[in-house]
PDB file of N, CA, C and O in Angstrom:
ATOM      1  N   MET A   1      75.161 -62.990 -51.293  1.00  0.00           N
ATOM      2  CA  MET A   1      74.224 -64.282 -51.794  1.00  0.00           C
ATOM      3  C   MET A   1      72.888 -63.735 -51.667  1.00  0.00           C
ATOM      4  O   MET A   1      72.524 -63.199 -50.620  1.00  0.00           O
ATOM      5  N   ARG A   2      72.354 -63.814 -52.395  1.00  0.00           N
ATOM      6  CA  ARG A   2      70.666 -63.881 -52.125  1.00  0.00           C
ATOM      7  C   ARG A   2      70.387 -65.130 -51.315  1.00  0.00           C
ATOM      8  O   ARG A   2      71.211 -66.024 -51.506  1.00  0.00           O
ATOM      9  N   THR A   3      69.595 -65.351 -50.611  1.00  0.00           N
ATOM     10  CA  THR A   3      68.830 -66.487 -50.107  1.00  0.00           C
ATOM     11  C   THR A   3      68.180 -67.312 -50.958  1.00  0.00           C
ATOM     12  O   THR A   3      68.136 -66.716 -52.034  1.00  0.00           O
ATOM     13  N   ILE A   4      67.589 -68.490 -51.064  1.00  0.00           N
ATOM     14  CA  ILE A   4      66.387 -68.886 -51.488  1.00  0.00           C
ATOM     15  C   ILE A   4      65.146 -68.194 -51.620  1.00  0.00           C
ATOM     16  O   ILE A   4      64.452 -68.155 -52.636  1.00  0.00           O
ATOM     17  N   GLN A   5      64.955 -67.742 -50.704  1.00  0.00           N
ATOM     18  CA  GLN A   5      63.412 -67.332 -49.959  1.00  0.00           C
ATOM     19  C   GLN A   5      63.384 -65.682 -50.899  1.00  0.00           C
ATOM     20  O   GLN A   5      62.388 -65.230 -51.464  1.00  0.00           O
ATOM     21  N   GLU A   6      64.539 -65.128 -50.850  1.00  0.00           N
ATOM     22  CA  GLU A   6      64.858 -63.786 -51.384  1.00  0.00           C
ATOM     23  C   GLU A   6      64.863 -64.351 -52.995  1.00  0.00           C
ATOM     24  O   GLU A   6      64.130 -63.576 -53.610  1.00  0.00           O
ATOM     25  N   ILE A   7      65.220 -65.053 -53.625  1.00  0.00           N
ATOM     26  CA  ILE A   7      64.978 -65.374 -55.078  1.00  0.00           C
ATOM     27  C   ILE A   7      63.625 -65.859 -55.638  1.00  0.00           C
ATOM     28  O   ILE A   7      63.050 -65.652 -56.706  1.00  0.00           O
ATOM     29  N   LEU A   8      63.282 -66.669 -54.397  1.00  0.00           N
ATOM     30  CA  LEU A   8      61.451 -66.897 -54.934  1.00  0.00           C
ATOM     31  C   LEU A   8      60.389 -65.812 -54.589  1.00  0.00           C
ATOM     32  O   LEU A   8      59.291 -65.744 -55.142  1.00  0.00           O
ATOM     33  N   ASP A   9      60.832 -64.972 -53.616  1.00  0.00           N
ATOM     34  CA  ASP A   9      59.964 -63.375 -53.604  1.00  0.00           C
ATOM     35  C   ASP A   9      60.291 -62.575 -54.543  1.00  0.00           C
ATOM     36  O   ASP A   9      59.585 -61.569 -54.618  1.00  0.00           O
ATOM     37  N   SER A  10      61.122 -62.676 -55.289  1.00  0.00           N
ATOM     38  CA  SER A  10      61.578 -62.017 -56.728  1.00  0.00           C
ATOM     39  C   SER A  10      61.262 -62.769 -58.074  1.00  0.00           C
ATOM     40  O   SER A  10      61.727 -62.533 -59.189  1.00  0.00           O
ATOM     41  N   MET A  11      60.485 -63.596 -57.749  1.00  0.00           N
ATOM     42  CA  MET A  11      59.700 -64.363 -59.179  1.00  0.00           C
ATOM     43  C   MET A  11      58.399 -64.288 -58.939  1.00  0.00           C
ATOM     44  O   MET A  11      57.812 -64.590 -57.900  1.00  0.00           O
ATOM     45  N   SER A  12      57.806 -63.721 -60.303  1.00  0.00           N
ATOM     46  CA  SER A  12      56.770 -63.701 -60.378  1.00  0.00           C
ATOM     47  C   SER A  12      55.724 -65.273 -60.335  1.00  0.00           C
ATOM     48  O   SER A  12      56.028 -66.363 -60.820  1.00  0.00           O
ATOM     49  N   PRO A  13      54.584 -64.938 -59.661  1.00  0.00           N
ATOM     50  CA  PRO A  13      53.765 -66.375 -59.614  1.00  0.00           C
ATOM     51  C   PRO A  13      53.434 -67.040 -60.502  1.00  0.00           C
ATOM     52  O   PRO A  13      52.520 -67.823 -60.243  1.00  0.00           O
ATOM     53  N   GLU A  14      53.827 -67.048 -61.504  1.00  0.00           N
ATOM     54  CA  GLU A  14      53.586 -68.242 -62.542  1.00  0.00           C
ATOM     55  C   GLU A  14      54.997 -68.992 -62.766  1.00  0.00           C
ATOM     56  O   GLU A  14      55.166 -70.163 -63.107  1.00  0.00           O
ATOM     57  N   LEU A  15      55.973 -67.999 -62.480  1.00  0.00           N
ATOM     58  CA  LEU A  15      57.343 -68.630 -62.333  1.00  0.00           C
ATOM     59  C   LEU A  15      57.851 -69.251 -61.477  1.00  0.00           C
ATOM     60  O   LEU A  15      58.718 -70.119 -61.580  1.00  0.00           O
ATOM     61  N   ARG A  16      57.180 -68.718 -60.267  1.00  0.00           N
ATOM     62  CA  ARG A  16      57.594 -69.293 -58.716  1.00  0.00           C
ATOM     63  C   ARG A  16      56.867 -70.705 -58.542  1.00  0.00           C
ATOM     64  O   ARG A  16      57.304 -71.581 -57.796  1.00  0.00           O
ATOM     65  N   LYS A  17      55.732 -70.827 -59.297  1.00  0.00           N
ATOM     66  CA  LYS A  17      54.861 -71.977 -59.285  1.00  0.00           C
ATOM     67  C   LYS A  17      55.538 -73.065 -59.862  1.00  0.00           C
ATOM     68  O   LYS A  17      55.289 -74.140 -59.316  1.00  0.00           O
ATOM     69  N   ASN A  18      56.608 -73.110 -61.153  1.00  0.00           N
ATOM     70  CA  ASN A  18      57.043 -73.663 -61.898  1.00  0.00           C
ATOM     71  C   ASN A  18      58.116 -73.962 -61.595  1.00  0.00           C
ATOM     72  O   ASN A  18      58.628 -74.901 -62.204  1.00  0.00           O
ATOM     73  N   ALA A  19      58.723 -73.417 -60.748  1.00  0.00           N
ATOM     74  CA  ALA A  19      60.047 -73.518 -60.185  1.00  0.00           C
ATOM     75  C   ALA A  19      59.976 -75.003 -59.085  1.00  0.00           C
ATOM     76  O   ALA A  19      60.653 -76.030 -59.123  1.00  0.00           O
ATOM     77  N   ILE A  20      58.884 -74.595 -58.164  1.00  0.00           N
ATOM     78  CA  ILE A  20      58.284 -75.329 -57.390  1.00  0.00           C
ATOM     79  C   ILE A  20      58.123 -76.786 -57.654  1.00  0.00           C
ATOM     80  O   ILE A  20      58.547 -77.757 -57.028  1.00  0.00           O
ATOM     81  N   GLN A  21      57.363 -76.692 -58.802  1.00  0.00           N
ATOM     82  CA  GLN A  21      56.670 -78.279 -59.281  1.00  0.00           C
ATOM     83  C   GLN A  21      58.535 -78.693 -59.572  1.00  0.00           C
ATOM     84  O   GLN A  21      59.160 -79.671 -59.162  1.00  0.00           O
ATOM     85  N   ALA A  22      58.880 -77.856 -60.178  1.00  0.00           N
ATOM     86  CA  ALA A  22      60.417 -78.573 -60.946  1.00  0.00           C
ATOM     87  C   ALA A  22      60.943 -78.960 -60.024  1.00  0.00           C
ATOM     88  O   ALA A  22      61.540 -80.017 -60.229  1.00  0.00           O
ATOM     89  N   VAL A  23      61.018 -78.518 -58.883  1.00  0.00           N
ATOM     90  CA  VAL A  23      62.041 -79.162 -57.700  1.00  0.00           C
ATOM     91  C   VAL A  23      60.998 -80.040 -57.210  1.00  0.00           C
ATOM     92  O   VAL A  23      61.799 -80.959 -57.378  1.00  0.00           O
ATOM     93  N   GLU A  24      60.218 -80.486 -56.872  1.00  0.00           N
ATOM     94  CA  GLU A  24      59.363 -81.577 -56.425  1.00  0.00           C
ATOM     95  C   GLU A  24      59.157 -82.955 -57.409  1.00  0.00           C
ATOM     96  O   GLU A  24      58.913 -84.097 -57.022  1.00  0.00           O
ATOM     97  N   GLU A  25      59.350 -82.427 -58.944  1.00  0.00           N
ATOM     98  CA  GLU A  25      59.769 -83.333 -59.600  1.00  0.00           C
ATOM     99  C   GLU A  25      60.807 -83.760 -60.126  1.00  0.00           C
ATOM    100  O   GLU A  25      60.720 -84.702 -60.914  1.00  0.00           O
ATOM    101  N   SER A  26      62.030 -83.190 -59.830  1.00  0.00           N
ATOM    102  CA  SER A  26      63.421 -83.538 -59.510  1.00  0.00           C
ATOM    103  C   SER A  26      63.777 -84.300 -58.555  1.00  0.00           C
ATOM    104  O   SER A  26      64.671 -85.138 -58.671  1.00  0.00           O
ATOM    105  N   ARG A  27      62.800 -83.996 -57.001  1.00  0.00           N
ATOM    106  CA  ARG A  27      63.203 -85.005 -56.020  1.00  0.00           C
ATOM    107  C   ARG A  27      62.453 -86.204 -56.309  1.00  0.00           C
ATOM    108  O   ARG A  27      63.142 -87.221 -56.232  1.00  0.00           O
ATOM    109  N   ILE A  28      61.333 -86.371 -56.595  1.00  0.00           N
ATOM    110  CA  ILE A  28      60.817 -87.784 -57.236  1.00  0.00           C
ATOM    111  C   ILE A  28      61.652 -88.762 -58.028  1.00  0.00           C
ATOM    112  O   ILE A  28      61.818 -89.968 -57.849  1.00  0.00           O
ATOM    113  N   PHE A  29      62.120 -87.978 -58.915  1.00  0.00           N
ATOM    114  CA  PHE A  29      63.231 -88.496 -59.977  1.00  0.00           C
ATOM    115  C   PHE A  29      64.352 -88.913 -59.138  1.00  0.00           C
ATOM    116  O   PHE A  29      64.553 -90.093 -58.852  1.00  0.00           O
ATOM    117  N   ALA A  30      65.127 -87.880 -58.719  1.00  0.00           N
ATOM    118  CA  ALA A  30      66.418 -88.423 -57.936  1.00  0.00           C
ATOM    119  C   ALA A  30      65.788 -89.787 -56.801  1.00  0.00           C
ATOM    120  O   ALA A  30      66.431 -90.835 -56.749  1.00  0.00           O
ATOM    121  N   ALA A  31      64.707 -89.639 -56.087  1.00  0.00           N
ATOM    122  CA  ALA A  31      64.586 -90.761 -55.413  1.00  0.00           C
ATOM    123  C   ALA A  31      64.318 -91.964 -55.874  1.00  0.00           C
ATOM    124  O   ALA A  31      64.701 -92.968 -55.275  1.00  0.00           O
ATOM    125  N   SER A  32      63.475 -92.024 -57.240  1.00  0.00           N
ATOM    126  CA  SER A  32      63.396 -93.181 -57.829  1.00  0.00           C
ATOM    127  C   SER A  32      64.998 -93.520 -58.532  1.00  0.00           C
ATOM    128  O   SER A  32      65.223 -94.721 -58.680  1.00  0.00           O
ATOM    129  N   LEU A  33      65.743 -92.874 -58.823  1.00  0.00           N
ATOM    130  CA  LEU A  33      67.051 -93.367 -59.330  1.00  0.00           C
ATOM    131  C   LEU A  33      67.915 -94.107 -58.178  1.00  0.00           C
ATOM    132  O   LEU A  33      68.710 -94.986 -58.512  1.00  0.00           O
ATOM    133  N   ALA A  34      67.741 -93.717 -56.714  1.00  0.00           N
ATOM    134  CA  ALA A  34      68.282 -94.195 -56.074  1.00  0.00           C
ATOM    135  C   ALA A  34      68.051 -95.623 -55.736  1.00  0.00           C
ATOM    136  O   ALA A  34      68.961 -96.221 -55.162  1.00  0.00           O
ATOM    137  N   HIS A  35      66.739 -96.359 -56.073  1.00  0.00           N
ATOM    138  CA  HIS A  35      67.005 -97.677 -55.774  1.00  0.00           C
ATOM    139  C   HIS A  35      67.173 -98.484 -57.363  1.00  0.00           C
ATOM    140  O   HIS A  35      67.169 -99.713 -57.301  1.00  0.00           O
ATOM    141  N   ILE A  36      67.281 -98.014 -58.406  1.00  0.00           N
ATOM    142  CA  ILE A  36      68.077 -98.365 -59.471  1.00  0.00           C
ATOM    143  C   ILE A  36      69.000 -99.299 -59.664  1.00  0.00           C
ATOM    144  O   ILE A  36      69.942 -98.861 -60.325  1.00  0.00           O
ATOM    145  N   PRO A  37      69.100-100.345 -59.370  1.00  0.00           N
ATOM    146  CA  PRO A  37      71.048-100.821 -59.437  1.00  0.00           C
ATOM    147  C   PRO A  37      71.486-100.953 -60.655  1.00  0.00           C
ATOM    148  O   PRO A  37      70.956-101.430 -61.659  1.00  0.00           O
ATOM    149  N   SER A  38      72.563-100.460 -60.459  1.00  0.00           N
ATOM    150  CA  SER A  38      73.409-100.739 -62.028  1.00  0.00           C
ATOM    151  C   SER A  38      73.835-101.772 -62.375  1.00  0.00           C
ATOM    152  O   SER A  38      74.397-102.506 -61.562  1.00  0.00           O
ATOM    153  N   PRO A  39      73.673-102.155 -63.814  1.00  0.00           N
ATOM    154  CA  PRO A  39      73.880-103.073 -64.496  1.00  0.00           C
ATOM    155  C   PRO A  39      75.374-104.373 -63.701  1.00  0.00           C
ATOM    156  O   PRO A  39      75.400-105.602 -63.766  1.00  0.00           O
ATOM    157  N   SER A  40      76.207-103.584 -63.159  1.00  0.00           N
ATOM    158  CA  SER A  40      77.241-104.261 -62.536  1.00  0.00           C
ATOM    159  C   SER A  40      76.851-104.862 -61.472  1.00  0.00           C
ATOM    160  O   SER A  40      77.188-106.045 -61.413  1.00  0.00           O
ATOM    161  N   ALA A  41      76.003-104.284 -60.241  1.00  0.00           N
ATOM    162  CA  ALA A  41      75.708-104.861 -59.440  1.00  0.00           C
ATOM    163  C   ALA A  41      74.432-106.431 -59.863  1.00  0.00           C
ATOM    164  O   ALA A  41      74.303-107.514 -59.293  1.00  0.00           O
ATOM    165  N   LEU A  42      73.883-105.974 -60.797  1.00  0.00           N
ATOM    166  CA  LEU A  42      72.675-106.841 -61.103  1.00  0.00           C
ATOM    167  C   LEU A  42      74.008-108.080 -61.513  1.00  0.00           C
ATOM    168  O   LEU A  42      73.921-109.058 -60.770  1.00  0.00           O
ATOM    169  N   ASN A  43      75.007-108.162 -62.391  1.00  0.00           N
ATOM    170  CA  ASN A  43      75.739-109.030 -62.692  1.00  0.00           C
ATOM    171  C   ASN A  43      76.574-109.833 -61.637  1.00  0.00           C
ATOM    172  O   ASN A  43      77.195-110.867 -61.884  1.00  0.00           O
ATOM    173  N   GLY A  44      76.474-109.015 -60.060  1.00  0.00           N
ATOM    174  CA  GLY A  44      77.088-109.399 -59.034  1.00  0.00           C
ATOM    175  C   GLY A  44      78.620-108.776 -59.301  1.00  0.00           C
ATOM    176  O   GLY A  44      79.528-109.576 -59.076  1.00  0.00           O
ATOM    177  N   LYS A  45      78.900-107.821 -59.626  1.00  0.00           N
ATOM    178  CA  LYS A  45      80.339-107.621 -59.887  1.00  0.00           C
ATOM    179  C   LYS A  45      80.183-106.103 -59.022  1.00  0.00           C
ATOM    180  O   LYS A  45      79.137-105.457 -58.959  1.00  0.00           O
ATOM    181  N   ALA A  46      81.366-105.759 -58.446  1.00  0.00           N
ATOM    182  CA  ALA A  46      81.457-104.393 -57.757  1.00  0.00           C
ATOM    183  C   ALA A  46      82.434-103.259 -58.499  1.00  0.00           C
ATOM    184  O   ALA A  46      83.632-103.237 -58.781  1.00  0.00           O
ATOM    185  N   GLU A  47      81.335-102.339 -58.672  1.00  0.00           N
ATOM    186  CA  GLU A  47      82.058-101.387 -59.948  1.00  0.00           C
ATOM    187  C   GLU A  47      83.014-100.337 -58.723  1.00  0.00           C
ATOM    188  O   GLU A  47      82.619 -99.810 -57.683  1.00  0.00           O
ATOM    189  N   THR A  48      84.491-100.330 -59.428  1.00  0.00           N
ATOM    190  CA  THR A  48      85.194 -99.577 -58.444  1.00  0.00           C
ATOM    191  C   THR A  48      86.123 -98.691 -59.301  1.00  0.00           C
ATOM    192  O   THR A  48      86.738 -99.206 -60.235  1.00  0.00           O
ATOM    193  N   PHE A  49      86.212 -97.761 -59.099  1.00  0.00           N
ATOM    194  CA  PHE A  49      87.095 -96.682 -59.993  1.00  0.00           C
ATOM    195  C   PHE A  49      88.363 -96.135 -58.965  1.00  0.00           C
ATOM    196  O   PHE A  49      88.320 -95.811 -57.778  1.00  0.00           O
ATOM    197  N   ASP A  50      89.393 -96.169 -59.838  1.00  0.00           N
ATOM    198  CA  ASP A  50      90.831 -95.075 -59.028  1.00  0.00           C
ATOM    199  C   ASP A  50      90.694 -93.499 -59.152  1.00  0.00           C
ATOM    200  O   ASP A  50      91.529 -92.722 -58.690  1.00  0.00           O
ATOM    201  N   SER A  51      89.631 -93.145 -59.778  1.00  0.00           N
ATOM    202  CA  SER A  51      89.319 -91.646 -59.926  1.00  0.00           C
ATOM    203  C   SER A  51      88.128 -91.009 -60.378  1.00  0.00           C
ATOM    204  O   SER A  51      87.362 -91.511 -61.201  1.00  0.00           O
ATOM    205  N   LEU A  52      87.999 -90.066 -59.915  1.00  0.00           N
ATOM    206  CA  LEU A  52      86.373 -90.178 -60.733  1.00  0.00           C
ATOM    207  C   LEU A  52      86.475 -89.893 -62.054  1.00  0.00           C
ATOM    208  O   LEU A  52      85.541 -90.372 -62.696  1.00  0.00           O
ATOM    209  N   SER A  53      87.309 -89.256 -62.731  1.00  0.00           N
ATOM    210  CA  SER A  53      87.255 -88.923 -64.339  1.00  0.00           C
ATOM    211  C   SER A  53      86.872 -90.202 -64.830  1.00  0.00           C
ATOM    212  O   SER A  53      85.996 -90.083 -65.687  1.00  0.00           O
ATOM    213  N   GLU A  54      87.366 -91.976 -64.497  1.00  0.00           N
ATOM    214  CA  GLU A  54      87.204 -92.991 -64.726  1.00  0.00           C
ATOM    215  C   GLU A  54      85.717 -93.298 -64.766  1.00  0.00           C
ATOM    216  O   GLU A  54      85.255 -94.101 -65.577  1.00  0.00           O
ATOM    217  N   MET A  55      84.924 -92.604 -63.819  1.00  0.00           N
ATOM    218  CA  MET A  55      83.786 -92.992 -63.585  1.00  0.00           C
ATOM    219  C   MET A  55      82.887 -92.603 -65.178  1.00  0.00           C
ATOM    220  O   MET A  55      83.214 -91.585 -65.786  1.00  0.00           O
ATOM    221  N   PRO A  56      81.739 -93.539 -65.743  1.00  0.00           N
ATOM    222  CA  PRO A  56      81.239 -92.718 -66.919  1.00  0.00           C
ATOM    223  C   PRO A  56      80.018 -92.082 -66.951  1.00  0.00           C
ATOM    224  O   PRO A  56      79.032 -92.175 -66.219  1.00  0.00           O
ATOM    225  N   ILE A  57      80.161 -91.682 -67.539  1.00  0.00           N
ATOM    226  CA  ILE A  57      78.806 -90.450 -67.140  1.00  0.00           C
ATOM    227  C   ILE A  57      78.081 -90.545 -68.223  1.00  0.00           C
ATOM    228  O   ILE A  57      78.679 -90.518 -69.298  1.00  0.00           O
ATOM    229  N   SER A  58      76.500 -90.691 -68.207  1.00  0.00           N
ATOM    230  CA  SER A  58      75.910 -90.809 -69.505  1.00  0.00           C
ATOM    231  C   SER A  58      74.667 -89.869 -69.175  1.00  0.00           C
ATOM    232  O   SER A  58      74.221 -89.870 -68.028  1.00  0.00           O
ATOM    233  N   PHE A  59      74.134 -89.112 -70.107  1.00  0.00           N
ATOM    234  CA  PHE A  59      73.041 -88.373 -70.166  1.00  0.00           C
ATOM    235  C   PHE A  59      72.155 -88.918 -71.289  1.00  0.00           C
ATOM    236  O   PHE A  59      72.252 -88.647 -72.486  1.00  0.00           O
ATOM    237  N   ALA A  60      71.091 -89.904 -70.574  1.00  0.00           N
ATOM    238  CA  ALA A  60      70.046 -90.141 -71.625  1.00  0.00           C
ATOM    239  C   ALA A  60      68.769 -89.422 -71.795  1.00  0.00           C
ATOM    240  O   ALA A  60      68.006 -89.728 -72.711  1.00  0.00           O
TER     241      ALA A  60
END
C-alpha cells in the first residue's frame, strides 16, 4: 500500500494543487456540518436508532 506522500509525489503539480484544495474545502465543510443541529434536536427530541440500518441517509 502506498503512503499519502507517495501518492502526492506521483501527481502532476496541477492535480496535486487541486487535491490539496479539495481536502481543505472538505475539512471546512465537515467542520461546519458538525455545528448544525438536527431537526430533532431543535424540537427537543433525542434521536435513537436500534441499528445503523435505521439511520436516515440523505445526499442533498
